[in-house]
Backbone and ligand atoms as CSV (ligand in chain L), in Angstrom:
chain,resi,resn,atom,element,x,y,z
A,1,MET,N,N,50.532,109.378,110.280
A,1,MET,CA,C,51.132,110.727,110.255
A,1,MET,C,C,51.450,111.186,111.672
A,2,LEU,N,N,50.454,111.058,112.519
A,2,LEU,CA,C,50.680,111.461,113.914
A,2,LEU,C,C,51.779,110.629,114.568
A,3,SER,N,N,51.699,109.337,114.290
A,3,SER,CA,C,52.688,108.486,114.949
A,3,SER,C,C,54.097,108.774,114.414
A,4,ALA,N,N,54.151,109.102,113.104
A,4,ALA,CA,C,55.459,109.442,112.541
A,4,ALA,C,C,56.014,110.684,113.213
A,5,LEU,N,N,55.151,111.652,113.400
A,5,LEU,CA,C,55.579,112.883,114.077
A,5,LEU,C,C,56.056,112.576,115.487
A,6,PHE,N,N,55.258,111.700,116.105
A,6,PHE,CA,C,55.605,111.346,117.479
A,6,PHE,C,C,57.004,110.724,117.550
A,7,ILE,N,N,57.267,109.814,116.611
A,7,ILE,CA,C,58.582,109.161,116.589
A,7,ILE,C,C,59.688,110.192,116.363
A,8,MET,N,N,59.387,111.127,115.439
A,8,MET,CA,C,60.402,112.135,115.152
A,8,MET,C,C,60.732,112.979,116.374
A,9,SER,N,N,59.663,113.422,117.058
A,9,SER,CA,C,59.931,114.276,118.212
A,9,SER,C,C,60.593,113.461,119.309
A,10,CYS,N,N,60.208,112.210,119.359
A,10,CYS,CA,C,60.805,111.321,120.337
A,10,CYS,C,C,62.305,111.225,120.084
A,11,LYS,N,N,62.641,111.068,118.822
A,11,LYS,CA,C,64.059,110.951,118.451
A,11,LYS,C,C,64.833,112.202,118.829
A,12,SER,N,N,64.240,113.352,118.516
A,12,SER,CA,C,65.014,114.562,118.792
A,12,SER,C,C,65.123,114.796,120.292
A,13,ASP,N,N,64.091,114.359,121.028
A,13,ASP,CA,C,64.199,114.462,122.483
A,13,ASP,C,C,65.373,113.637,122.967
A,14,LYS,N,N,65.454,112.466,122.387
A,14,LYS,CA,C,66.531,111.553,122.782
A,14,LYS,C,C,67.889,112.189,122.512
A,15,LYS,N,N,67.972,112.834,121.395
A,15,LYS,CA,C,69.231,113.464,121.009
A,15,LYS,C,C,69.675,114.492,122.041
A,16,GLU,N,N,68.703,115.316,122.420
A,16,GLU,CA,C,69.039,116.347,123.406
A,16,GLU,C,C,69.485,115.720,124.704
A,17,GLU,N,N,68.771,114.639,125.040
A,17,GLU,CA,C,69.140,113.941,126.257
A,17,GLU,C,C,70.581,113.468,126.181
A,18,LYS,N,N,70.911,112.960,125.009
A,18,LYS,CA,C,72.248,112.404,124.823
A,18,LYS,C,C,73.328,113.474,124.973
A,19,ASP,N,N,72.993,114.679,124.576
A,19,ASP,CA,C,73.979,115.755,124.684
A,19,ASP,C,C,74.386,115.985,126.134
A,20,THR,N,N,73.392,115.803,127.020
A,20,THR,CA,C,73.725,116.069,128.412
A,20,THR,C,C,74.186,114.824,129.145
A,21,GLU,N,N,73.599,113.656,128.805
A,21,GLU,CA,C,74.104,112.445,129.447
A,21,GLU,C,C,74.555,111.459,128.376
A,22,PRO,N,N,75.831,111.432,128.138
A,22,PRO,CA,C,76.359,110.555,127.095
A,22,PRO,C,C,76.465,109.108,127.553
A,23,ALA,N,N,75.332,108.531,127.949
A,23,ALA,CA,C,75.339,107.127,128.352
A,23,ALA,C,C,74.977,106.263,127.146
A,24,ALA,N,N,73.835,105.620,127.189
A,24,ALA,CA,C,73.295,104.835,126.080
A,24,ALA,C,C,74.242,103.740,125.599
A,25,THR,N,N,73.918,103.193,124.452
A,25,THR,CA,C,74.709,102.070,123.945
A,25,THR,C,C,75.897,102.578,123.134
A,26,GLU,N,N,76.765,101.663,122.833
A,26,GLU,CA,C,77.950,101.983,122.016
A,26,GLU,C,C,77.543,102.701,120.738
A,27,GLU,N,N,76.497,102.140,120.120
A,27,GLU,CA,C,76.089,102.649,118.818
A,27,GLU,C,C,75.654,104.112,118.877
A,28,THR,N,N,74.822,104.435,119.867
A,28,THR,CA,C,74.332,105.808,119.936
A,28,THR,C,C,75.436,106.767,120.367
A,29,VAL,N,N,76.333,106.291,121.161
A,29,VAL,CA,C,77.452,107.154,121.565
A,29,VAL,C,C,78.278,107.508,120.340
A,30,GLU,N,N,78.492,106.512,119.500
A,30,GLU,CA,C,79.258,106.756,118.280
A,30,GLU,C,C,78.567,107.786,117.394
A,31,THR,N,N,77.255,107.601,117.243
A,31,THR,CA,C,76.481,108.531,116.430
A,31,THR,C,C,76.591,109.937,116.977
A,32,LYS,N,N,76.494,110.026,118.265
A,32,LYS,CA,C,76.545,111.326,118.923
A,32,LYS,C,C,77.876,112.019,118.629
A,33,THR,N,N,78.950,111.257,118.733
A,33,THR,CA,C,80.269,111.835,118.493
A,33,THR,C,C,80.350,112.428,117.091
A,34,GLU,N,N,79.791,111.686,116.138
A,34,GLU,CA,C,79.856,112.179,114.765
A,34,GLU,C,C,78.971,113.403,114.568
A,35,ASN,N,N,77.762,113.315,115.101
A,35,ASN,CA,C,76.800,114.393,114.870
A,35,ASN,C,C,77.171,115.697,115.548
A,36,THR,N,N,77.848,115.606,116.660
A,36,THR,CA,C,78.090,116.821,117.434
A,36,THR,C,C,79.567,117.219,117.410
A,37,ALA,N,N,80.272,116.722,116.429
A,37,ALA,CA,C,81.719,116.974,116.376
A,37,ALA,C,C,82.046,118.457,116.358
A,38,THR,N,N,81.134,119.250,115.808
A,38,THR,CA,C,81.442,120.673,115.738
A,38,THR,C,C,80.877,121.455,116.917
A,39,THR,N,N,80.093,120.786,117.752
A,39,THR,CA,C,79.534,121.508,118.891
A,39,THR,C,C,80.063,120.940,120.201
A,40,ASN,N,N,79.405,119.908,120.674
A,40,ASN,CA,C,79.764,119.341,121.968
A,40,ASN,C,C,81.227,118.948,122.110
A,41,GLU,N,N,81.683,118.197,121.142
A,41,GLU,CA,C,83.038,117.659,121.235
A,41,GLU,C,C,84.071,118.770,121.328
A,42,ASN,N,N,83.772,119.880,120.678
A,42,ASN,CA,C,84.747,120.955,120.649
A,42,ASN,C,C,84.613,121.940,121.796
A,43,ALA,N,N,83.566,121.765,122.593
A,43,ALA,CA,C,83.381,122.690,123.700
A,43,ALA,C,C,84.591,122.652,124.615
A,44,ASP,N,N,85.213,121.492,124.682
A,44,ASP,CA,C,86.347,121.362,125.573
A,44,ASP,C,C,87.657,121.228,124.810
A,45,ALA,N,N,87.601,121.399,123.519
A,45,ALA,CA,C,88.809,121.292,122.700
A,45,ALA,C,C,89.095,122.645,122.089
A,46,VAL,N,N,90.338,122.882,121.793
A,46,VAL,CA,C,90.690,124.175,121.229
A,46,VAL,C,C,91.738,123.971,120.129
A,47,THR,N,N,91.611,124.778,119.086
A,47,THR,CA,C,92.611,124.753,118.032
A,47,THR,C,C,93.388,126.065,118.060
A,48,LEU,N,N,94.677,125.942,118.161
A,48,LEU,CA,C,95.555,127.108,118.197
A,48,LEU,C,C,96.360,127.130,116.906
A,49,GLU,N,N,96.566,128.323,116.390
A,49,GLU,CA,C,97.346,128.440,115.164
A,49,GLU,C,C,98.516,129.372,115.376
A,50,ILE,N,N,99.638,128.989,114.814
A,50,ILE,CA,C,100.799,129.863,114.893
A,50,ILE,C,C,101.562,129.759,113.578
A,51,GLU,N,N,102.094,130.885,113.166
A,51,GLU,CA,C,102.833,130.937,111.904
A,51,GLU,C,C,104.281,131.313,112.152
A,52,GLY,N,N,105.146,130.704,111.360
A,52,GLY,CA,C,106.550,131.099,111.340
A,52,GLY,C,C,106.846,131.614,109.941
A,53,ASP,N,N,107.776,132.562,109.839
A,53,ASP,CA,C,108.030,133.149,108.522
A,53,ASP,C,C,109.525,133.158,108.174
A,54,ASP,N,N,109.830,133.768,107.048
A,54,ASP,CA,C,111.227,133.830,106.606
A,54,ASP,C,C,112.043,134.856,107.391
A,55,GLN,N,N,111.371,135.648,108.228
A,55,GLN,CA,C,112.077,136.630,109.068
A,55,GLN,C,C,112.417,136.024,110.435
A,56,MET,N,N,112.276,134.711,110.531
A,56,MET,CA,C,112.607,134.010,111.774
A,56,MET,C,C,111.724,134.490,112.929
A,57,LYS,N,N,110.439,134.618,112.643
A,57,LYS,CA,C,109.512,135.070,113.687
A,57,LYS,C,C,108.254,134.209,113.734
A,58,PHE,N,N,107.781,134.024,114.952
A,58,PHE,CA,C,106.442,133.485,115.145
A,58,PHE,C,C,105.490,134.677,115.172
A,59,ASN,N,N,104.236,134.458,114.776
A,59,ASN,CA,C,103.273,135.568,114.820
A,59,ASN,C,C,102.520,135.622,116.140
A,60,LYS,N,N,102.832,134.704,117.070
A,60,LYS,CA,C,102.195,134.737,118.384
A,60,LYS,C,C,103.232,134.486,119.471
A,61,SER,N,N,103.022,135.114,120.602
A,61,SER,CA,C,103.985,134.936,121.686
A,61,SER,C,C,103.337,134.375,122.951
A,62,GLU,N,N,102.023,134.145,122.877
A,62,GLU,CA,C,101.364,133.606,124.066
A,62,GLU,C,C,100.096,132.840,123.707
A,63,PHE,N,N,99.921,131.722,124.405
A,63,PHE,CA,C,98.681,130.954,124.303
A,63,PHE,C,C,98.176,130.697,125.707
A,64,LYS,N,N,96.854,130.605,125.844
A,64,LYS,CA,C,96.274,130.224,127.133
A,64,LYS,C,C,95.306,129.077,126.918
A,65,VAL,N,N,95.486,128.032,127.693
A,65,VAL,CA,C,94.576,126.887,127.625
A,65,VAL,C,C,94.259,126.433,129.051
A,66,LYS,N,N,93.375,125.436,129.135
A,66,LYS,CA,C,93.037,124.898,130.449
A,66,LYS,C,C,93.680,123.519,130.609
A,67,ALA,N,N,94.053,123.209,131.820
A,67,ALA,CA,C,94.671,121.910,132.091
A,67,ALA,C,C,93.765,120.789,131.599
A,68,GLY,N,N,94.321,119.831,130.902
A,68,GLY,CA,C,93.573,118.688,130.412
A,68,GLY,C,C,92.795,118.937,129.137
A,69,GLN,N,N,92.728,120.178,128.712
A,69,GLN,CA,C,91.992,120.517,127.494
A,69,GLN,C,C,92.664,119.880,126.276
A,70,LYS,N,N,91.853,119.426,125.356
A,70,LYS,CA,C,92.413,118.850,124.136
A,70,LYS,C,C,92.830,119.994,123.216
A,71,VAL,N,N,94.096,120.033,122.930
A,71,VAL,CA,C,94.654,121.136,122.161
A,71,VAL,C,C,95.149,120.628,120.809
A,72,THR,N,N,94.716,121.299,119.747
A,72,THR,CA,C,95.304,121.045,118.433
A,72,THR,C,C,96.104,122.279,118.066
A,73,LEU,N,N,97.379,122.073,117.872
A,73,LEU,CA,C,98.265,123.172,117.538
A,73,LEU,C,C,98.598,123.051,116.054
A,74,VAL,N,N,98.246,124.087,115.313
A,74,VAL,CA,C,98.539,124.105,113.876
A,74,VAL,C,C,99.721,125.046,113.655
A,75,LEU,N,N,100.751,124.516,113.051
A,75,LEU,CA,C,101.928,125.327,112.733
A,75,LEU,C,C,101.991,125.501,111.218
A,76,LYS,N,N,102.108,126.760,110.804
A,76,LYS,CA,C,102.235,127.053,109.375
A,76,LYS,C,C,103.530,127.809,109.136
A,77,HIS,N,N,104.267,127.361,108.166
A,77,HIS,CA,C,105.446,128.112,107.729
A,77,HIS,C,C,104.985,128.930,106.532
A,78,VAL,N,N,104.803,130.226,106.752
A,78,VAL,CA,C,104.225,131.067,105.701
A,78,VAL,C,C,105.293,131.705,104.813
A,79,GLY,N,N,106.549,131.316,105.059
A,79,GLY,CA,C,107.622,131.824,104.207
A,79,GLY,C,C,107.823,130.954,102.982
A,80,GLU,N,N,108.945,131.155,102.333
A,80,GLU,CA,C,109.259,130.390,101.116
A,80,GLU,C,C,110.573,129.646,101.215
A,81,MET,N,N,111.338,129.937,102.252
A,81,MET,CA,C,112.669,129.353,102.334
A,81,MET,C,C,112.645,127.882,102.715
A,82,ASP,N,N,113.669,127.182,102.263
A,82,ASP,CA,C,113.770,125.747,102.500
A,82,ASP,C,C,113.992,125.451,103.988
A,83,LYS,N,N,113.580,124.273,104.395
A,83,LYS,CA,C,113.714,123.951,105.820
A,83,LYS,C,C,115.169,123.751,106.231
A,84,SER,N,N,116.053,123.581,105.255
A,84,SER,CA,C,117.468,123.422,105.617
A,84,SER,C,C,118.087,124.749,106.050
A,85,VAL,N,N,117.499,125.866,105.632
A,85,VAL,CA,C,118.041,127.171,106.022
A,85,VAL,C,C,117.096,127.976,106.919
A,86,MET,N,N,115.818,127.729,106.829
A,86,MET,CA,C,114.833,128.478,107.622
A,86,MET,C,C,113.743,127.536,108.101
A,87,GLY,N,N,114.169,126.408,108.665
A,87,GLY,CA,C,113.195,125.446,109.166
A,87,GLY,C,C,112.560,125.947,110.450
A,88,HIS,N,N,111.285,125.599,110.637
A,88,HIS,CA,C,110.605,125.964,111.878
A,88,HIS,C,C,109.864,124.753,112.441
A,89,ASN,N,N,109.919,124.649,113.745
A,89,ASN,CA,C,109.078,123.690,114.445
A,89,ASN,C,C,108.511,124.394,115.664
A,90,TRP,N,N,107.694,123.683,116.398
A,90,TRP,CA,C,107.115,124.240,117.630
A,90,TRP,C,C,107.346,123.206,118.715
A,91,VAL,N,N,108.148,123.585,119.669
A,91,VAL,CA,C,108.545,122.659,120.727
A,91,VAL,C,C,108.083,123.228,122.068
A,92,LEU,N,N,107.268,122.459,122.772
A,92,LEU,CA,C,106.764,122.882,124.078
A,92,LEU,C,C,107.643,122.254,125.156
A,93,LEU,N,N,108.184,123.116,126.006
A,93,LEU,CA,C,109.150,122.666,127.012
A,93,LEU,C,C,108.554,122.706,128.406
A,94,LYS,N,N,109.025,121.799,129.235
A,94,LYS,CA,C,108.552,121.767,130.624
A,94,LYS,C,C,109.024,123.007,131.361
A,95,PRO,N,N,108.200,123.459,132.344
A,95,PRO,CA,C,108.615,124.631,133.125
A,95,PRO,C,C,109.982,124.381,133.762
A,96,GLY,N,N,110.779,125.414,133.778
A,96,GLY,CA,C,112.095,125.304,134.405
A,96,GLY,C,C,113.191,124.815,133.476
A,97,THR,N,N,112.847,124.544,132.232
A,97,THR,CA,C,113.864,124.086,131.288
A,97,THR,C,C,114.889,125.192,131.036
A,98,ASP,N,N,116.156,124.821,131.063
A,98,ASP,CA,C,117.235,125.735,130.710
A,98,ASP,C,C,117.250,125.824,129.177
A,99,ILE,N,N,116.649,126.864,128.657
A,99,ILE,CA,C,116.428,126.924,127.209
A,99,ILE,C,C,117.737,127.014,126.404
A,100,PRO,N,N,118.673,127.867,126.776
A,100,PRO,CA,C,119.945,127.874,126.016
A,100,PRO,C,C,120.622,126.500,126.005
A,101,ALA,N,N,120.573,125.805,127.134
A,101,ALA,CA,C,121.188,124.475,127.195
A,101,ALA,C,C,120.417,123.500,126.303
A,102,PHE,N,N,119.098,123.618,126.333
A,102,PHE,CA,C,118.282,122.758,125.469
A,102,PHE,C,C,118.594,123.040,123.997
A,103,ALA,N,N,118.698,124.318,123.658
A,103,ALA,CA,C,118.961,124.706,122.265
A,103,ALA,C,C,120.301,124.142,121.783
A,104,GLU,N,N,121.278,124.107,122.690
A,104,GLU,CA,C,122.575,123.523,122.348
A,104,GLU,C,C,122.407,122.053,121.966
A,105,LYS,N,N,121.647,121.357,122.778
A,105,LYS,CA,C,121.384,119.933,122.518
A,105,LYS,C,C,120.666,119.771,121.182
A,106,ALA,N,N,119.736,120.683,120.921
A,106,ALA,CA,C,118.944,120.604,119.688
A,106,ALA,C,C,119.840,120.752,118.461
A,107,ILE,N,N,120.801,121.663,118.555
A,107,ILE,CA,C,121.716,121.864,117.422
A,107,ILE,C,C,122.434,120.566,117.079
A,108,ALA,N,N,122.779,119.827,118.115
A,108,ALA,CA,C,123.503,118.564,117.912
A,108,ALA,C,C,122.605,117.474,117.318
A,109,ALA,N,N,121.301,117.703,117.325
A,109,ALA,CA,C,120.356,116.678,116.846
A,109,ALA,C,C,119.887,116.978,115.419
A,110,LYS,N,N,120.817,117.443,114.601
A,110,LYS,CA,C,120.468,117.812,113.217
A,110,LYS,C,C,119.810,116.654,112.463
A,111,ASP,N,N,120.333,115.451,112.682
A,111,ASP,CA,C,119.795,114.293,111.963
A,111,ASP,C,C,118.410,113.891,112.457
A,112,ASN,N,N,117.946,114.505,113.510
A,112,ASN,CA,C,116.588,114.239,113.997
A,112,ASN,C,C,115.745,115.510,113.942
A,113,ASP,N,N,116.012,116.336,112.947
A,113,ASP,CA,C,115.300,117.610,112.777
A,113,ASP,C,C,115.367,118.485,114.032
A,114,TYR,N,N,116.498,118.454,114.687
A,114,TYR,CA,C,116.767,119.324,115.847
A,114,TYR,C,C,115.885,119.031,117.053
A,115,ILE,N,N,115.486,117.772,117.156
A,115,ILE,CA,C,114.775,117.319,118.355
A,115,ILE,C,C,115.703,116.350,119.080
A,116,PRO,N,N,116.314,116.804,120.169
A,116,PRO,CA,C,117.235,115.922,120.882
A,116,PRO,C,C,116.512,114.710,121.466
A,117,ALA,N,N,117.155,113.568,121.396
A,117,ALA,CA,C,116.539,112.345,121.912
A,117,ALA,C,C,116.809,112.196,123.410
A,118,ASP,N,N,117.948,112.680,123.845
A,118,ASP,CA,C,118.351,112.464,125.241
A,118,ASP,C,C,117.899,113.627,126.139
A,119,THR,N,N,116.612,113.877,126.137
A,119,THR,CA,C,116.082,114.937,126.998
A,119,THR,C,C,114.696,114.558,127.482
A,120,ASP,N,N,114.344,115.034,128.678
A,120,ASP,CA,C,112.972,114.841,129.142
A,120,ASP,C,C,112.291,116.211,129.258
A,121,ALA,N,N,112.875,117.194,128.597
A,121,ALA,CA,C,112.364,118.570,128.708
A,121,ALA,C,C,111.185,118.850,127.784
A,122,ILE,N,N,110.972,117.982,126.808
A,122,ILE,CA,C,109.930,118.251,125.808
A,122,ILE,C,C,108.575,117.705,126.246
A,123,VAL,N,N,107.569,118.556,126.208
A,123,VAL,CA,C,106.200,118.085,126.457
A,123,VAL,C,C,105.658,117.498,125.151
A,124,VAL,N,N,105.658,118.296,124.101
A,124,VAL,CA,C,105.282,117.847,122.758
A,124,VAL,C,C,106.041,118.699,121.748
A,125,HIS,N,N,106.072,118.213,120.518
A,125,HIS,CA,C,106.683,119.021,119.462
A,125,HIS,C,C,106.096,118.649,118.120
A,126,THR,N,N,106.176,119.590,117.184
A,126,THR,CA,C,105.762,119.297,115.815
A,126,THR,C,C,106.983,118.836,115.041
A,127,LYS,N,N,106.746,118.457,113.793
A,127,LYS,CA,C,107.870,118.192,112.916
A,127,LYS,C,C,108.422,119.519,112.390
A,128,LEU,N,N,109.539,119.427,111.724
A,128,LEU,CA,C,110.191,120.613,111.187
A,128,LEU,C,C,109.632,120.927,109.793
A,129,LEU,N,N,109.293,122.208,109.591
A,129,LEU,CA,C,108.680,122.612,108.323
A,129,LEU,C,C,109.588,123.543,107.522
A,130,GLY,N,N,109.452,123.482,106.214
A,130,GLY,CA,C,110.033,124.470,105.325
A,130,GLY,C,C,108.934,125.397,104.830
A,131,GLY,N,N,109.314,126.397,104.063
A,131,GLY,CA,C,108.356,127.382,103.562
A,131,GLY,C,C,107.166,126.745,102.863
A,132,GLY,N,N,105.976,127.244,103.162
A,132,GLY,CA,C,104.754,126.773,102.513
A,132,GLY,C,C,104.163,125.534,103.133
A,133,GLU,N,N,104.825,124.972,104.117
A,133,GLU,CA,C,104.316,123.741,104.716
A,133,GLU,C,C,103.475,124.028,105.964
A,134,GLU,N,N,102.731,123.011,106.341
A,134,GLU,CA,C,101.827,123.126,107.485
A,134,GLU,C,C,101.746,121.778,108.183
A,135,THR,N,N,101.606,121.821,109.483
A,135,THR,CA,C,101.452,120.572,110.227
A,135,THR,C,C,100.609,120.838,111.460
A,136,SER,N,N,100.162,119.781,112.113
A,136,SER,CA,C,99.448,119.982,113.374
A,136,SER,C,C,99.695,118.816,114.308
A,137,ILE,N,N,99.576,119.108,115.585
A,137,ILE,CA,C,99.651,118.060,116.602
A,137,ILE,C,C,98.477,118.255,117.545
A,138,THR,N,N,98.006,117.151,118.103
A,138,THR,CA,C,96.920,117.213,119.084
A,138,THR,C,C,97.393,116.540,120.358
A,139,PHE,N,N,97.162,117.213,121.455
A,139,PHE,CA,C,97.618,116.683,122.739
A,139,PHE,C,C,96.731,117.222,123.860
A,140,ASP,N,N,96.820,116.584,125.010
A,140,ASP,CA,C,96.091,117.064,126.180
A,140,ASP,C,C,96.972,118.080,126.892
A,141,ALA,N,N,96.411,119.247,127.163
A,141,ALA,CA,C,97.184,120.275,127.852
A,141,ALA,C,C,97.713,119.717,129.170
A,142,PRO,N,N,98.979,119.972,129.455
A,142,PRO,CA,C,99.567,119.437,130.693
A,142,PRO,C,C,99.057,120.187,131.924
A,143,ALA,N,N,99.618,119.874,133.065
A,143,ALA,CA,C,99.208,120.489,134.337
A,143,ALA,C,C,99.370,122.003,134.283
A,144,ALA,N,N,98.600,122.687,135.133
A,144,ALA,CA,C,98.651,124.150,135.162
A,144,ALA,C,C,100.076,124.638,135.386
A,145,GLY,N,N,100.384,125.718,134.713
A,145,GLY,CA,C,101.722,126.279,134.834
A,145,GLY,C,C,102.046,127.103,133.599
A,146,THR,N,N,103.207,127.721,133.616
A,146,THR,CA,C,103.648,128.496,132.466
A,146,THR,C,C,104.793,127.761,131.788
A,147,TYR,N,N,104.545,127.424,130.532
A,147,TYR,CA,C,105.503,126.656,129.743
A,147,TYR,C,C,106.081,127.560,128.657
A,148,ASP,N,N,107.289,127.261,128.255
A,148,ASP,CA,C,107.882,127.979,127.138
A,148,ASP,C,C,107.733,127.158,125.875
A,149,PHE,N,N,107.494,127.861,124.764
A,149,PHE,CA,C,107.610,127.163,123.478
A,149,PHE,C,C,108.673,127.871,122.657
A,150,ILE,N,N,109.345,127.086,121.863
A,150,ILE,CA,C,110.404,127.631,121.007
A,150,ILE,C,C,110.395,126.917,119.660
A,151,CYS,N,N,111.133,127.493,118.728
A,151,CYS,CA,C,111.536,126.770,117.534
A,151,CYS,C,C,112.961,126.327,117.822
A,152,SER,N,N,113.220,125.034,117.626
A,152,SER,CA,C,114.534,124.505,118.008
A,152,SER,C,C,115.536,124.470,116.857
A,153,PHE,N,N,115.181,125.065,115.727
A,153,PHE,CA,C,116.140,125.180,114.623
A,153,PHE,C,C,117.296,126.051,115.120
A,154,PRO,N,N,118.534,125.705,114.724
A,154,PRO,CA,C,119.697,126.426,115.244
A,154,PRO,C,C,119.566,127.950,115.117
A,155,GLY,N,N,119.756,128.621,116.247
A,155,GLY,CA,C,119.750,130.078,116.263
A,155,GLY,C,C,118.374,130.723,116.332
A,156,HIS,N,N,117.321,129.922,116.316
A,156,HIS,CA,C,115.982,130.515,116.233
A,156,HIS,C,C,115.320,130.808,117.579
A,157,TYR,N,N,115.706,130.067,118.610
A,157,TYR,CA,C,114.913,130.155,119.840
A,157,TYR,C,C,114.879,131.547,120.461
A,158,SER,N,N,115.957,132.331,120.279
A,158,SER,CA,C,115.970,133.652,120.927
A,158,SER,C,C,114.970,134.608,120.282
A,159,MET,N,N,114.664,134.358,119.010
A,159,MET,CA,C,113.646,135.156,118.309
A,159,MET,C,C,112.289,134.466,118.350
A,160,MET,N,N,112.325,133.149,118.250
A,160,MET,CA,C,111.089,132.380,118.101
A,160,MET,C,C,110.773,131.650,119.396
A,161,ASN,N,N,110.078,132.364,120.278
A,161,ASN,CA,C,109.711,131.751,121.555
A,161,ASN,C,C,108.448,132.428,122.070
A,162,GLY,N,N,107.844,131.805,123.062
A,162,GLY,CA,C,106.649,132.387,123.662
A,162,GLY,C,C,106.214,131.569,124.865
A,163,LYS,N,N,105.120,132.012,125.447
A,163,LYS,CA,C,104.609,131.371,126.657
A,163,LYS,C,C,103.333,130.598,126.338
A,164,PHE,N,N,103.282,129.425,126.892
A,164,PHE,CA,C,102.104,128.568,126.782
A,164,PHE,C,C,101.573,128.423,128.196
A,165,ILE,N,N,100.500,129.154,128.466
A,165,ILE,CA,C,99.997,129.218,129.834
A,165,ILE,C,C,98.832,128.263,130.018
A,166,VAL,N,N,98.987,127.361,130.976
A,166,VAL,CA,C,97.933,126.400,131.289
A,166,VAL,C,C,97.308,126.800,132.618
A,167,GLU,N,N,95.982,127.036,132.560
A,167,GLU,CA,C,95.288,127.517,133.770
A,167,GLU,C,C,94.491,126.413,134.424
L,1,CU,CU,CU,112.514,128.405,113.296
């Protein structure tokens, strides 16, 4: 009984140790990742949510993250309209991007869901959604700076845009 208790406390001590120094063997590192997925792993990760609707609006105009932070961006189309008439995506653009010029290019990329192939202005983007759909992307936040995000569906960027601030 005593020895069992001892082993148990020993184990939990080890666990705490692992939280602070993630060394150990492959096996224990794997275990740690699973066990602490909702605590440790997420301390440096963030989930952001944004909604687009049938009124051609995003419900958020600004996000703040830290450089290198693992970001999961969840995009929800909370409207009902089809993506052919009210499609929404979330496109993160590099600082200094000429947005009207980019939007022009996007219009020409209809067959690629309005994501132009011949550009280096995109940091990341989601797929295009219709009403009731949801998607997410996970990426490492880029270098510090102020980035613009838009929906690249034709005519949407002037209404559907915001700032993605990396500190
Ligand atoms: Cu849109």
